[in-house]
N, C-alpha and C positions, 0 to 999 in steps of 0.2 A: 409439294417438296421436291426441292432440284437434287440429280443428283450430281451432288458437288464434293469436293474433296473436305469441307467443312459439315456439310452432313454425314459424309462416311466415318470422320473423326469422331463424330458425335453418337453414331450409332455403334461404333467398338467399344465407347467409354461404357453406355448402357448395357452392352452384352458383357464387358469383362464385370460390371457389378451383378448383374446375375449369377455369377460363377461364387460370388460370396459365400462364407458359410453365414455369413450374420444375417439374420433376416431382417434385420435393420435398413441394409444396405441391398441387399435383394429384391425382398419384395417390390419398394419403391422402383426399382429399374425394371420388374418385370411388369407393374402396373404400367408404368409411361409406355413402353413397348407396345402394349396391347390397346393402350389410347391413342396411338398413331397408325396402327394397321390399315386404318381408313382412308389415310392421307394418300393421295396417288404419286406413284414410283415408289411407293414403300417397296413392295416386294423385287421391285428392279435394283434398287439400292442393295436390298441384302443380297441379292444373287451376285451384282457386283462385289460387294465386300469380299462374300464366299470365294470369288475367283480371283483374288489380289492374293500374290504370291508373298509380296512383302508385309502381310498383315498375318500376325500370330497365329499359329498352329491352333489354338487352344480356341480363339476368339473365329476363327472359320468354320470350326466344328462347331462352335455354342451358335453360331450365325446357321449354319446347315440346319441346326436342331429347331432353332426358333422359325426360319422357313416353313419347316415340315410340319410342325404345330399350327402355324399359321394359313398353310393350304387347308389342314384338319378343320380350323376354326370355320373361316371364312369363303373356300372355294365353292362349297356347296350352297347352293341356293335352295335351301331347306323350305316345308311345307308353313312351317312357322312364320318365319318370314321372309316374303315373298323378293324383298328389296335385294338387289346386288350389291354387297358390300365391299366388291373390287372393281376398281374403274376397268370399263369393257378394255380398252387400250391396253391397262396393266395384263388383262389377261392373255391377250393374244401374245404381248412382249416376253410374258413369261415362260410362253409356249414353245415360242420361237427361239429362246435364250438356253432354256432349263437342260435340254438334251445335252448339248454341247460344255456346256459348264460342268454338268455331271460326270462325264466322260474324261474329262483331263482332271480332274479334282481327286485327291488320294481317295483310298479307299473307304476308311471311315464317314469321309464329307459325301463319296459316292453313293453310300449305302444310305444314308438321310434322305438324299438327293432322290434316289431310285424310290423310296418310299411316297414323298410327294408327287413325284408323277405319276405313282400308282392312286394316290386320292384325287389328282387331277384329271387321268385317265377313269377313272371310277366313274366321274362327274362330266366328263365330256368326249372320252374316246367309244366308239371310233367318230360320231356325228358330227362333233365342232372338233374335231383332231385328226380327221382323216389321213395326214400325210406322217402320223409320228411312225405308223408300224414300218412303213415304206425307207423313210430317214432311217429307222434302226438297221432295216435286214441292209441296207447298203454300206453301212460301216462292217459290217461281218467282212467283207473283203478285202479289208486293209489289212488283216493278218496281228494288229496289235492286241495282244490277249487282254491288255489292261481296259483296251477300251470296248472289247468282245465282251469279257466279263462285266462291264458295267453296262450293257446292252441287257444281256442275260438277265442281271440282277435286276432290271428295271422291267423287262418283260415278267420274269416271275412277281415281281410286285403287281403288276396289273392283271397279272392271268390268274392268279392264286386265288381270288375272289369266286372262280368258276366251281371249285370244291364243295362251296357251301351254299350258292344262290340256289333259289328256287327255279325249276323249271319254266320257262314263259317264251312265247315267240321274239320277244326281243333278245332274250338271251342265246338264244339259238342262230337269230341272224348276226348276232356279234361274234358268236365264235365260230359260226362260217367265215365271217371275213377275214379272221385271224387266222383259221385255216387255210384259207385260199391263200395269204398274204405269207405266211410265216410256216408251215408246215412243212414244205421243202426244203426251204434254207436252213431249218432248223436239223432236220434230218442229214441232210449236206455236211452242215456243221461238225453234228455229232458223229460222222464217219471221218471227216479228215481231221477231227482233235484225236478222236479213237488213232487213228495212224499215226500222228504226232508222239504218242507214247511209246511206239516202237523207235524214232528218231530220234527223239531223247533219252532214250532209256537209261542213259549214263550221266544225267545231266538234273541234278535232285530239283535246283531251283525253277529249271523250268517244267519238272513234273509236277512241282506243287501247282504251277500256275495252271498245267494243262488238266489237271484233276479238278481243280475249282472250278474250269468251264464245265467238265461232263457232270460234275454233282448240281452245277445250274442247271444243265440243259435235263438231268434225269426228273429235275422237281418240275420243270417246266410242261416234260411230256406226261407226268401226273395230272395238273393241273386241264391239259388239252382233251385228255381223255377220261376225267373224270365223269361227265355228264351222261357221255356216251361214247361209243366206239367210231370215232371219225371214219371215212371210207379211205382216205389217206391212207391212215395208222395201219389201218388191217391191210391195206395192199402193201403195206412195207415191214409186215411183219419179221420178215424174213432179213432185215436190215438191223431192226432194232432186237429182237429176242438173241441172237447171238451176241450181239453188243454186250447188254444186261448178262449174258452168260460169262463174258470173258470177265467184264468187272469184279462179279460178285466170286470168279476162282482165282484172279492173277493176285498174286500178292505184292505189293511195290513196297521192297525193304525200306527205302528212303522216307516213305511215308509213315511209315512206324513212329508213335511218338513215346516218351519215356516219361509222360504223364499220364497215371493210372486211373485218373476220375473224369477225366474229359476226353470227348469224343474226338479223336484227330479227322483229319481228311478222308482216309482210307475207311474209317469205320461209318461215317456220315455219307459217304457215298454208298457202299452197301446196303445201307439200312435203307437208304431212299429206293435202290433197286428192288430191296425186298418188296416194300411198300409196290412199287410199281408192278410185279407180276401178281401180287396179291390181291391187286386191282383187276387184273385181266382176269387173275381163277374167279375171282368172286361174281363181275359181274359179264362177262364175256367168255365165257369156257370153253363155250363150243368152239369157239376161232383159237384160242387157247391151246388147247388139248395135245395138238401133235408138240409141243414145247414142254408138257407140266412134268412129264417123267424125267427131263433133265433136269430140270430145276427143283425137283422132291430130292434129287441125288445130290445136285450143288448145296441146297440147305442144309440136309442131313449133316454133308459132309464139315461145311461150317459151323452147325451147331455142336459137335462133337470135337472140334479142333480148337474152337475162340477160347479163351484164356475168361476167366469168371473175373476179370480187372472189370470197376464200373465203367469202363469207358466205353465198353462192349455191350453195356445195358440196352440201348435201343436198336442196335444191329439184334442182338438175341432174341430183343422183344419182338421184332418186326418179323422174324425168320421163324418164329413159333407162332405169331399171328398167320403166316403164309401157310404154317401146317392146318393148323385150326381150321379156316377155311376148306383146304382139301377133305380133311376128314369128314367137314360137314357134307359135302355134298355127296349124294348117293352114287353117280357116276364114278368117283373116285374112292368108294369105302375100300373096295379089295384090297386097296395098298396098304391098309393097316389091319386086317382081318389075321394073318396070321400070329400067333401067340410069340413067335420069336421077335417080330416088329415091334409087337407093344411092348412086350419087355425091354425091350431095347429104349425106346421113345422113353417110358417110364423112368426106368433106372440109370440111363446115361444122359437123358436131358432134361427131365422133368424134377427129379429129384435134386441134382447137383444144380438146377437153378433155380429151386425153392428154399434150399438150403441156407441158412442164416450165416453171413459172410463176416468177415472182419470190417468191411466197408461199411455194413449194414449197423454191427456194433458202436462203431466212430459216431455214424451218423444220429444212432439212438442219444448217446452219450454226448457229442457236442454242437449239434444241430438237432434237436429234438422237435422244435415245431416244424422242419421238413420231414423228419420221421413221422409226425404226426400225419401230415398234408398225404403223405402217399400211405400211409398203413390204414387210415379208417375217412380221410377225406376223396380217396379216390382220384389222385392226381397222378397215381403210379400205373396210368393206364399204358404207360409203353416201357413200365419195368418187366424184368427178367419174371418176379413172382407171377405180376397179375396177368401175363401171357400164358406164363404154364400152367397156373390154374383156371385161365379159359379153354386149354388143351385137354385138362384132365376132365372138365366137364363135359366136354365135347365127346371124349373118348368113352369117358362114363357114362354117357346118354347113349351111344349107340352099341359099345361092348362092356355092359354092366358086370356081367359076372367075370371074364376075363381080367378087366381092371381091377374088380375087388378083390381077385385072387393074388395079383401081384401086388396091390397097393396093400392089402390086407398083410401079408407073412412082412413086408417092411416095417408097416406100423406096429406092430407087435415087438417087433426086434428094435426101431428105437425107442417105446415106451420103456420096456423092459431094461433097456439100458441105461436111460434117465434115472429110473427107480432104482437102480443097483448103484449108480454115481449121479447125484446132482451135479457135479461139474459139466455134464455132458447135455449141459440144459438145450442146447442149441439142437439136438435132436428131437426133441419134445416140441420146439418151436416149429421145427418141420412139420413134424408130425400133425400137430391141429391145424396148420396151413391146410396141408391136404384134404386132411378130415373136412374143414371146411368150404375145401372147393369139392369133395366128392359129394356133399350132403346140398350144397346150395343148388336150387333149380330156378328161383325167380325171387327177386328181392324190387324193394323200393326204399327210397329215401329216408321215407316216414316210419313205415314199419319194419324195417331190416328183410331178411328173409322171411318169405310168404311162403315158399312150396321149398318142399325138400324131397331129395331122393331116399329110397328105402335101404342105399347100398350102408347107412352108418345110422346107429340107434342116438339120437341126440340125446335125450334123456340119460340114458345110459352112459354116455361118454363124459357127461354134464357133472354125473354123480360120481365117477371115478376119477377123473382125470383134472376136471376145472374149480368144483366148488371148493376139494381139500386145499388146493394152490392158494384160496382167497383165506381160507382159515390159518395160513401159515403166519409167520410174523410179518410185517409189513413191508419191511426194506430187505427184504431176501428176493433175489432173483428177478430184478426188475421187469428183466425183457417178458419173463415167464407171467409176473402178475398181470402185466399189460395184455397179452395174447388171451389169460384169462377171461381178464373184464371185456375184453374185445369179441370174443367168444359169444357173452351172455347179451353184448349188442347186437352182434349179428343175428343172433337166433330168439331174440329177444317173443318175436310172437310165436314163435312154435312151442317153445319151453312151456312146459305147465307153469298156470299163476301160481302155486305155491312154492314151487322152486325159485323163480323170482323174488316173488314175495321174500321168502327166507334169505335171499342172496343180498337183500337190498341195505341191511344193516354191514355186512361186510364188504361193500363198494363203497357206503360211505366212511368205514373205519380207513382205505386207502386215500382218501385225501390229504391223510397228513402224510403220504409218504413225499421222499425230498424229490425224487425222481420225478420231472417234468412230464414224461409221456404217463406213467403211473396216475399220477393226479390230474392230469388232463382226460384220460381215457375214464377213471371215477367220477370226474363232473360229467363228462358226456353221457354214461351211461345212466345217472342219474335223472339228469334233463329227459334224456329218452324214455327211461322207464315212466317218469310222471306223466306223460303224455300217453302211454301204454292204454287201453282198451279192453275191457272184457265185457260184453252184452251192452254195448256203448255205454259204457259206464267207467271212470277212472279205475284202474287196475290199485295203483295206492291212491287210498283216498286221504282227506284231510285228517279221518280220525287214525288211519295208519302211521300215517307223517308223524302229527304231533307229538307223541312222548319222543322222537328222536332228533324233532327240531329244532333244540339247541345246539346239539351235537354238529348237525348236519350243514347249519347257519354259519357255524363257526368254523368249520371247516373249510367250507367255501369261501368263507372272507378271509381267511388264513393262506390261502393260496394265493391271494392277491397280494399278500405281503412277502412272497417267496421271490429271490432273484431268477430273473429269467419268465414270472408268471403275473408281475404287476402289472398287464392288461391282458389277462388270460382268458380269450372270448368262451371256452367250454365251462367255466366258473363262472360268468357273469349270467351267461345263458341258462346256467343250472339254477342259480342264485334267481334270476327273474321265473322260472318255471316253479321254484321252490314257493315264492312269494304266492304265485297264480293257486297253487294246491292248497297251501295255507289258508288264504284269504284273510278273515278277519283274526284269524289264531296267529297271524304275523304280527299284529299290532302291540303286543308287548314288546316286541324284539325292536319296534322301529326308534325307540328313543336312543336305543346305543346304536342301530346301525345305519338311520338316516345320513349321521354327520358322517360315516364311512363314505357314502357315497358321494354325499356333496364335496368332499376333501379329494376324493379320488377323481371326480370330474372336473377341480379345480387343477389338478396334477395334468392331465392328459389332455386339457384343452390349451396347455403351454405347447403341445405338439402333438396333433390328431395324429396317429399312424395307424390305428388298428379299426377300419371301420367298424367290424362285427362285434368285436367289444364296447363300441361308443355307442351302437344302436343298442346293445341289449342292456348297456348302464343309462341309456334313456327312459329303455321300456320300463325297467325296475323303479326309475322313479316315478314315472306316468302311474303307474301300477301301485306303486303304494300310496299317490294322492287318490286312486280312485277308490281304493279300499276303506282309505281311513275317513275320507271326506262322504261316503259312500251314507252312512247313519250321522255325521256329523259335520255337515258342511262350513261349519266356524273353523274349524282345523284348517281351512287353506290360508288360513292365515300363517299360521306355524311353517308351512311349506314355501311361502313368499318369503319369509324371513330368511331360512336357510338358503334358496336357490338365487333370490335377487342378486346377491352380491357376487356371484359368479357369473351368473347371467350377464349380468352389468360388465363384466371383465370382458366376457365373450365378444359382447355388441361393439366394445371401445374398441379391441384391439381387432374386430372384425374378422373373426375365426371362423370362416367360411363353412367350413365342413359341420360347425354347432349350429350355426345361426337360424338352419331347416327346424333342426329338434327344438331347439328353444322356444320358438314360434308356436309349435305345435303344444309344446308344455305350458307357454302360458296361455293359450287357448282353453289347455284345460284347467285351469287355475282360475281365470277370468269368467268362464263359464259357471263356475259355482259362487261366485258374487252377486249380490243384488246391487240393483241402480240405486245410487250414482257410480259411475267411476271413481276407483279407489286412486288417489293420489300417485302413486308410483308408476300407472298405467296409462295416466293423463300424460304426465311425463315424457313417457315413452312412446305415446303416440306419436308426436310428429316425424319420428326416426323412421316410421313405419310406411311414410309416405316418398321416402326418399327414391327417386329414379335408379339410384346405381343398383339399390336393392334390387327392383323388379327387371332389371335387366338380366338379372342371374335366374337361368331356369330350376334352378334345385331350390330357390327361396318362394316362388309362386305360389304354390299352395299352400303353403306354411301360414304366408304373409294373409293369403285369402280366409284359411280359417280363422288368425287371429282377428282379422278385421271383421269378420260374423260374430266373434264373440262380443266386440266392442259394440258393435250394431246393437246385439240382444240386451247388452246390460246397461246399455245408455240410457240416462233419464232425458227430459226434455231440453233440461237445461245443458247436458254432455252435450247433444247433438246443436245446440244454438253456437257452445263455446268450443269445445273440443272436437266433436267428431262431424265434421261439418260436410254436409252434402254434398257439395263443388268437389269437393277433394275426393271424396269416394266414387263420384262420376268420375271423374279424372282416369281412376284406376279402371272402370269397368271399361271406358271406351279405350283403354289398353287392351285390356284383357279379350275383351269381344272382336278387336281387329286381328288379333291372331287364332290361327287354327287349332293351334297347338295347346291355347288357356283359355278358347272361348267358353266353354264349360265352365271356367271357376267365374267367369263374368257374369254368369247366369244365375251360381250360387251366390255370390255377392248381392245380386241386383233382388234374388228371390227375401233374402234377408232383410235388405232395405224397405221391399214391399211390407213384409210381415211386421217389421219393428218402428222404424222411422215414421212419423207425426206425420200424417197426408199433408197437410197445409206446407212444410218443407220441402215436400218431394215432389207436389202437383205442377209448380212451375217448369221444371224440369222434364216431363213426362212426354211431352210430344218431341223433344230432341232424342229423347232415351229411343223411341219407338223410331224416330228416322232415321237413326246409327242403326238399329240395326235392320229395319229394309236396306238400308246404303250396304253394309256386309253380306245381306242375303244375295243381292245384285253380283257384287263383285267377287265373291267366292263362297260359293253353294259347296257345302257338303253336307253329307247326311248326318254328321256328328252335330254340325250346326244347327240345321233343319230340328232335328227331335229336338235341341234344347230351347230353341226358338217356339216350338207348337207347345211346349209345358209351358214355359214361361209368358206366353200370352193366354195359355188356360188359367195359369194361377192368376193372371190380373182380372181376367171374367169373374173368378171368385171373390177376389178381395175388394175388386172395385165396381164390378156390378156389371153384367151387360151391357146396360145402354150406356152407360160411361166406357166401358171397353172398345165399344161402337164408334162412339164419338171420337174416342182419341184417335184411333185408327184412320178415321173418313178425316180429321184434321190435317194428316199428311196428303189425303191427296182425295177428292170426292171419288165416293163409291170404292173405296178400298179395301174394306170389310167384304165385298162379294169377291174381289180377287184374292184375299188372303184364305177365303172357303174354298176357292177352284184351285188355286194353285198349290196352297201349302196343305192347308187341313186335310181336305178330302183325297188329296194321292199319297201324301206320307204319315198319315198319324199314326197308323199300324206299326210303323217301322219306331216308334219310339217304345224305348226297353228301360228295365228296372221297373219294380215294383211300385215305388214311391213317385217314378215320373209317369208311369201308366196311370197311376189312381188321379194325380194331378189333372190329367190330361182327358181323361173320365168326368171327374166331376167337373172341369170348367165347360167342357161340353153339352154337360147336362144342362148346366144354366144358361147355354145360349139354347139350346132347345127350347126350355122353359120361358123364355123370352118372349112376351106376348106380343108388346106395343112395338118392336123393332124386326124380329125373327120372323116369328110366328104369322102374324097376320099386318105385318110393318112392309116396311119400304124394299127390305130382304127377305121377303118370304120365299124367294126362290130359292133361298140358302137351305131352307129348313131340312127337306127331305136329305139333300145330301149330310146335312149335321146329323139327323137322326141316323142314317146307316151307318154312320163313321163311326157314332158311339156302339152302336149294336155289332160292329166288326170289331171294335177294341174288346170289347165284352166278351165275345163268340170266337173268334178267329184267332190264330197263332200270330205272333209276333212276326212282321215281315222284318227279316234280317238281310236284306237286299242292300246294295251303296249304290251310288250314283256312279257312272262313268268316270266324273271329272273328280271323283275323292283321290285324293292322296293320302299315302301313310306315313308317318314320320317312322325315319331309321334312326335308331341312338347314334349310329354312326355320322350322321347329318345334323347333330347338335353340337353347337359349341365346345371344342375338348375343354377337359380338366375342368370342368365346372361341378362341383359335389352335385350328384344328381339329392334329388328329394325323395326319402324314404318314410313312407307312415307309419308311426307308432302305432301299432295294434291297440295299446291300451288306450289311447287316446278315443278310439271308437270310429264309426261309421261316419264320414261327413254326410250321407243321406239322412234328411230332416224330413218326416211326414207335417206337414200344416194342417191337415184335417185327422188328427186322431181320432175324433168323435165319428167319423163316416166310416163304415165297415162293408156294409152292404152297396158296392156298387149300383145292380142291377135293380134294388129297392131307392137309391137316388135318381136314377134315371125314370123311373114309375113315378117316382114322387112329383119329377119335373113335368112330366105329361100328363100325370092326374089334375096340378094345379091348371092347367090348360084347359083340360076335359070339363072342371067345373065350370069356366065361363064360356067355352065352346064347344061342347059335347060332341054335336053332330059334324063340326067340321073336323074336329080332332078323330074322330072314328073315321070320316072320308079319308083324311091327309094318310091317316096310319094305314090304310086299305090301300093306299095309292102306292104306297111303299113298294109291294109286292114282297112273294117271299123269297127268303126266309125271314125277311125282317118283320114283317106283320104279326106273323107267330112268336119271334121272338118278344115281340113288344107286349104283345096281349099278356104272354107269360110272366112279364114283370108286373104289368097293373095289377094280374090276379093276386100279389104279393102285397097288395096294398087295399085289396078288397073291391077293384075297380075292374067291372066285366064290360067288354066293350063286345 
């Protein structure tokens, strides 16, 4: 691809089409751009276009986003595809150009290119891009803050991964390199920039740019100090800490914004400073101690003076987290011991920041989904309420009696005022939140709160203040209804079973609430209570649920008809859980409900936007198939008639988010068929071998699952006419060459070995084994070795030991001895998974029992090693070590924006036991050696004795199981 005006014009047109709201215009353009990504000069062409000032700004932004996504997809050379997708010259040219292009670009383009540099840096920096940092630091000297902020934004993109990466020698070396090059220039820049705030104190425009730099500098400081306290920053704390003090306490009037709900530059900067000092207080408290008292004073002054506007939420949250960190430390606890101090914190800081504001009510009514995400999904980690709650827990843990006294009086007062005047419902909301914070001491996502304090009587509070609210008319005080249901969700594992069971019908009643928050909470509560267990048995059984099943399912399905809740994931998940609990009792309802599910599937397939809802919808459909077909396999045809038209649309329209799900459901329905293949599946089969599908990571597992169903259900005629072996072996070859998907190749081949007629498969088996050895030589990983050993052992059992040995030796003479010496003996203990280990043991037992080739034939030298390997598999723990050459796939390294494969639980496990009749593996080995003993008793006895202890003793004990004493 040449860098020409013609190509730039073509690229401009396609980028413009990607901005079209019409999917018929947008999607083809997106696909075209992806198709030319591998062309030489493509990234250079993009950078040239982004850098052209005469190109429309919107197109340049689209180009920058496309370039960022291009680097995410293609720059990493991931472990699945070792091929370099980008020409080496392009890689080098991009690194030469991108920093300069980024620095002169407008800020919105600059941000996109900074992220692209971050992606490239993660792969290439510092080893393959050593000059990047030096180049960036040199540009600080220019004094142009547009350039400086571009450099800082880029540095932030590269360094922020230090906040979450695991410690390693490689990481330490990289951070040391960065610190040696960047720490002093950053510090000098911070001081110089801080000084400029005084120089330009009367220039608002200059101050906005200067404080933007200080914000980025503070973010970079956090990243560079996260893993450990660098010596440079420890030596220069007397520079940084006073600077942070100044940033916290200086009020820059011109940076105040009129927007109430969006944090401005000043709020963001102070929030970051709070994070920085909290990091030091938490991890480097000894070095930080001289500055702590001053910062506590700063934070206290900030908290009592800052307004309740949402724009300050992150700032207040981070400030509260700093106080929690301090209060948690034994050496600082004396700062909070005074009752007056605690009273001030509780009444002046905690209660005002927990109180339900107008902004919260607005969120509840106008953006209920966001309210739910914050309130019960835990996305409010950085909210005032959550941080206040965490501070309550810390203080209640260390000063329980004082905190109980302070809050006890205020709680009684608030609840009393509410009882006298329900119009003061916000007071009850605050009271319930405080009670929850006081009571919670430990929780899990699955069980809710599992450990509570004795500061609150949960049952008494539920009886007095929670259950009565649910008895009232459904449509009154929706916020309090939501709070009451949330209380039951939170403490479901600690409340008495009879309380939970008695409340269940009242919760079901609230499915009819017009409030999206209330009916979503009700659905969530139902789902969580249906998986609650007592004595390892469901608390709400099928018998308890059956009488109200009609009301429950009607209520849940009606939610999906309400505006704003058409794709309510809580309702869909509760439907799935209700189906599972009711099991066969749901069958009478399915005639009415299944059409509603398929109709909903048809609607959402037009524009998939709710991944969780879609997943639970497919789970419910799959669950319905399993329940109905469990005792009536013939009913599968009714499901096929209902689902095939919608699935056909999904395949034709290439709805990528749904294709992996459809494949799983089809594998489920096909598995319930008997040979031969039904006509619709025959018609679909050629599409499943499309290379385009196999190039999508999200489709691979579903495709393999479906192909295995085809193999299991195919008749001999099907194998000859439709499911042709050479096509499947082509798929196997693609899978086995992939580090990410090689296990899927083994699964597919296992199905072929089990179900394909031998005469069709035999001509290809030598080539199959040769491919397996080639991959072993080219890219050996622990996962592959485990899969290969298991597969070879399956071959031994299905084809017989002599045939297997002959097959291996056909690749190279005496190859079998190499397989035993270099593969089986050193690595068989690494095989994991009950089915895989069973296959391995059975296969090795058959080799041990082979008289002509192994025990007394040309490979008799291998017999001791094989016998010891079986004993080790039976008696020793699994070897979970991995080879040093193993690589671990990172999600970030996979092609971007591909719908991921998500397994449907209702489909069942991929694992298949090919030997269901074999249950005692020790007896299996005993039978094999026993067969040898009948022919060569004395020789076998001597061979067992020669194994040495503990092998000899173990084998003798196995032989006693079948009555053989040696």
